[in-house]
C-alpha positions as CSV (number, residue, x, y, z in Angstrom):
1,M,0.0,0.0,0.0
2,K,2.8,2.4,0.9
3,N,4.4,1.8,-2.5
4,I,1.2,2.6,-4.3
5,I,0.8,5.9,-2.5
6,I,4.4,6.8,-3.3
7,S,3.9,5.9,-6.9
8,L,0.8,8.0,-7.2
9,L,2.5,11.0,-5.6
10,I,5.4,10.7,-8.0
11,L,2.9,10.9,-10.9
12,I,0.4,13.4,-9.4
13,I,2.8,16.1,-8.3
14,P,4.5,16.7,-11.8
15,V,1.1,16.5,-13.6
16,T,-0.4,19.0,-11.2
17,A,2.5,21.4,-11.6
18,Y,2.4,21.1,-15.4
19,L,-1.3,21.8,-15.5
20,F,-0.9,24.8,-13.1
21,L,1.9,26.3,-15.1
22,N,0.2,25.9,-18.4
23,Q,-3.0,27.5,-17.0
24,N,-1.0,30.5,-15.9
25,S,0.6,30.8,-19.4
26,A,-2.8,30.6,-21.0
27,D,-4.0,33.4,-18.6
28,Y,-1.2,35.7,-19.9
29,M,-2.3,35.2,-23.5
30,A,-5.9,35.9,-22.6
31,M,-4.8,39.2,-21.0
32,A,-3.1,40.1,-24.3
33,N,-6.4,39.8,-26.1
34,D,-8.1,42.4,-23.8
35,K,-10.0,44.7,-26.3
36,N,-10.1,47.7,-23.9
37,N,-6.4,48.5,-23.9
38,P,-3.3,47.9,-25.9
39,S,-0.7,45.5,-24.5
40,L,2.9,45.3,-23.7
41,L,4.2,41.8,-24.0
42,I,7.4,41.4,-22.1
43,Y,9.3,38.3,-23.3
44,T,11.9,37.5,-20.6
45,S,13.9,34.8,-18.9
46,S,14.9,34.3,-15.3
47,M,18.5,33.7,-16.3
48,C,18.9,36.9,-18.2
49,L,20.6,39.9,-16.5
50,D,19.2,42.5,-18.9
51,C,15.7,41.0,-18.2
52,K,16.2,41.5,-14.5
53,K,17.2,45.2,-15.1
54,M,14.2,45.6,-17.5
55,K,11.9,44.1,-14.9
56,E,12.9,46.8,-12.4
57,V,12.3,49.6,-15.0
58,I,8.9,48.2,-15.9
59,K,8.0,47.9,-12.2
60,E,8.8,51.6,-11.8
61,V,6.4,52.7,-14.6
62,E,3.7,50.0,-14.4
63,S,1.6,51.6,-11.6
64,S,1.3,54.9,-13.6
65,Y,0.1,53.1,-16.8
66,S,-1.6,49.9,-15.7
67,D,-5.1,51.4,-16.4
68,K,-4.0,52.3,-20.0
69,I,-1.9,49.4,-21.1
70,N,-1.8,45.7,-20.2
71,F,1.7,44.7,-18.9
72,I,2.2,41.0,-19.6
73,S,5.4,39.3,-18.6
74,I,6.0,36.1,-20.6
75,N,8.6,33.5,-19.8
76,A,10.3,32.8,-23.2
77,L,11.5,29.4,-21.9
78,D,7.9,28.2,-21.3
79,N,7.1,25.3,-23.5
80,N,3.4,26.1,-23.6
81,R,2.2,25.9,-27.2
82,K,0.4,29.3,-27.0
83,I,3.5,31.0,-25.7
84,Q,5.7,29.4,-28.3
85,D,3.2,30.4,-31.0
86,S,3.3,33.9,-29.7
87,I,7.1,33.9,-29.8
88,K,7.0,32.8,-33.4
89,K,4.3,35.3,-34.3
90,H,6.3,38.2,-32.9
91,D,9.7,36.8,-34.1
92,V,11.2,37.0,-30.7
93,K,14.9,36.0,-31.0
94,V,16.4,37.6,-27.9
95,V,15.3,38.5,-24.4
96,P,14.2,40.9,-23.2
97,T,12.0,41.7,-26.1
98,L,9.1,44.2,-25.6
99,V,6.2,43.8,-28.1
100,F,3.5,46.5,-28.1
101,T,0.2,45.5,-29.5
102,D,-3.0,47.4,-30.3
103,I,-6.4,46.5,-29.0
104,N,-6.9,44.0,-31.8
105,G,-3.6,42.2,-30.9
106,G,-1.7,43.6,-33.9
107,E,2.0,44.4,-33.3
108,T,2.6,48.1,-33.4
109,N,6.2,48.3,-32.1
110,K,9.0,46.0,-30.9
111,V,12.1,46.6,-28.9
112,E,14.8,44.1,-28.4
113,G,17.1,44.3,-25.4
114,Y,17.2,46.6,-22.4
115,I,15.9,50.2,-22.7
116,P,16.1,53.0,-20.1
117,K,13.0,54.2,-18.2
118,E,12.6,57.4,-20.3
119,E,12.6,55.4,-23.6
120,L,10.1,52.9,-22.2
121,I,7.8,55.7,-21.1
122,N,8.0,57.2,-24.6
123,K,7.2,53.8,-26.2
124,I,4.2,53.3,-23.9
125,E,2.9,56.8,-24.6
126,E,3.1,56.0,-28.4
127,A,1.3,52.8,-27.9
128,I,-1.5,54.4,-25.9
129,N,-2.0,57.2,-28.4
130,E,-2.1,55.1,-31.5
């Protein structure tokens, strides 16, 4: 009986984690399709130093613009099919990559690599005013 329980736990824990992680990825993509606001898709990786710096810059400006643009952080290493399709659609080759989309999900601007706060604010203002 003890072996059966251990075997079930070995199977259940990874499957549960997989389903949970895939659900979160799908939620990110659903947010990107919000018709009320344009979106900023932030393709990133936890192992990337520029991504960590970019995350801090985004954190500084997000509160000022969160009602005007959707900030969506996407782990580029996620194997979720929707995420990988999004990476292909936006031709993401490096991280961080910032993709600005209009309310219909069409790409309006793309920035590869780290950008300073002032430049990010300018790009956000452009996306909001398009």
